[in-house]
C-alpha positions in Angstrom: -91.0 -191.7 -46.9 -93.9 -190.2 -45.0 -97.6 -189.7 -45.9 -97.8 -186.4 -44.0 -99.8 -183.8 -45.8 -97.8 -180.9 -47.3 -99.0 -178.6 -44.5 -97.4 -180.7 -41.7 -94.0 -178.9 -42.1 -95.3 -175.6 -43.2 -97.3 -175.2 -40.0 -95.2 -177.2 -37.6 -94.3 -174.1 -35.6 -98.0 -173.2 -34.9 -99.8 -175.0 -32.1 -103.4 -174.9 -33.3 -104.5 -176.3 -36.7 -108.0 -176.3 -38.2 -109.0 -177.9 -41.5 -111.4 -175.9 -43.7 -112.8 -177.0 -47.0 -113.2 -174.5 -49.8 -116.9 -174.0 -50.6 -118.2 -173.3 -54.1 -119.7 -170.1 -52.7 -116.3 -168.9 -51.5 -115.4 -168.2 -55.1 -115.8 -164.8 -56.7 -116.5 -163.8 -60.3 -112.9 -164.6 -61.3 -113.3 -168.1 -60.0 -110.8 -167.9 -57.1 -111.5 -167.5 -53.4 -112.7 -164.0 -52.5 -110.3 -162.1 -50.3 -112.9 -161.7 -47.6 -113.1 -165.5 -47.1 -109.5 -165.6 -45.8 -110.6 -163.4 -42.8 -113.4 -165.9 -42.1 -110.8 -168.7 -42.1 -108.6 -166.7 -39.7 -111.7 -166.4 -37.5 -112.2 -170.1 -37.6 -108.6 -170.7 -36.4 -108.9 -167.9 -33.8 -112.0 -169.4 -32.3 -110.2 -172.8 -32.1 -107.4 -171.1 -30.3 -109.8 -169.4 -27.9 -111.5 -172.7 -27.2 -108.2 -174.4 -26.6 -107.2 -171.8 -23.9 -110.7 -171.9 -22.3 -111.7 -168.4 -23.3 -115.2 -169.0 -24.8 -118.3 -169.7 -22.9 -117.0 -169.4 -19.3 -115.8 -165.8 -19.6 -119.1 -164.6 -21.0 -120.7 -164.8 -17.5 -118.4 -162.1 -16.1 -118.4 -159.9 -19.3 -114.7 -160.3 -20.0 -113.6 -161.7 -23.3 -111.6 -161.1 -26.5 -112.2 -158.4 -29.0 -110.4 -158.2 -32.4 -108.7 -154.7 -32.5 -106.8 -155.2 -35.8 -106.6 -157.7 -38.6 -104.2 -158.0 -41.6 -103.6 -160.5 -44.4 -101.0 -161.0 -47.0 -102.4 -162.9 -50.0 -99.6 -165.0 -51.6 -101.4 -167.4 -54.0 -104.9 -167.6 -55.5 -107.0 -170.5 -54.3 -109.6 -172.4 -56.4 -112.2 -175.1 -56.0 -112.0 -177.9 -55.0 -109.4 -177.5 -52.3 -108.9 -177.8 -48.5 -107.1 -175.3 -46.4 -105.2 -176.0 -43.2 -105.2 -172.9 -41.0 -102.3 -172.7 -38.5 -102.6 -170.4 -35.5 -100.1 -169.2 -32.9 -99.6 -166.4 -30.4 -96.9 -163.7 -30.1 -96.5 -160.4 -28.3 -98.3 -161.5 -25.1 -98.9 -158.4 -23.0 -100.9 -157.5 -19.9 -104.1 -156.8 -21.8 -103.5 -158.0 -25.3 -101.7 -160.4 -27.6 -101.1 -161.0 -31.3 -102.5 -164.0 -33.1 -100.5 -165.1 -36.2 -102.1 -167.1 -39.0 -100.8 -169.2 -41.9 -103.1 -170.9 -44.4 -101.8 -173.8 -46.5 -103.6 -175.2 -49.6 -103.7 -179.0 -49.8 -103.9 -178.8 -53.6 -101.0 -176.4 -54.0 -98.9 -177.7 -51.1 -97.9 -174.1 -50.3 -98.7 -171.2 -48.0 -101.4 -169.2 -49.7 -101.9 -166.5 -47.1 -100.6 -165.3 -43.8 -101.9 -162.7 -41.4 -102.1 -161.3 -37.9 -104.8 -160.2 -35.5 -104.4 -158.0 -32.4 -106.6 -159.4 -29.6 -107.5 -157.1 -26.7 -109.0 -158.4 -23.5 -112.3 -156.4 -23.1 -114.7 -155.9 -20.3 -118.0 -155.8 -22.1 -119.9 -154.7 -19.0 -117.7 -151.7 -18.3 -117.0 -151.0 -22.0 -113.2 -150.9 -21.7 -110.1 -153.0 -22.0 -108.9 -155.0 -19.0 -106.2 -157.4 -17.9 -106.1 -160.9 -19.4 -107.5 -163.4 -16.9 -104.7 -165.4 -15.3 -106.0 -168.7 -16.5 -106.1 -167.5 -20.1 -102.6 -165.9 -19.9 -101.2 -169.2 -18.5 -102.9 -171.2 -21.2 -101.5 -168.9 -23.9 -98.0 -169.1 -22.5 -98.2 -172.9 -22.5 -99.0 -173.1 -26.2 
């Protein structure tokens, strides 16, 4: 018998995990987490991914960085308070100038996947105002996940 949390197997295929507590202010009038909060949790996971591959801070000097081009979420179960979410993040569809981030959120209280989603990330040159190639170091780090 193991003491692993329920999310350990539900997120085992995703390389980046972030734990996020549900805040009282995350609830809406119907006393469940508002749908917009899931996108904030996705963002928290996405930023952890970017930090892991070295794409925050250093790249800002040359004006090249990530931009979120598309986001989607499938809501599977309502979440209440108190609870803690485990956000799993991975990467698919790695191309020359873009990739897709996949998300899965697991509730500790429910022991189940409560939402899943995707985000299309494009490499963007903020100085030139247009997309550009992924930096080699970032591409290599994403491939190594």
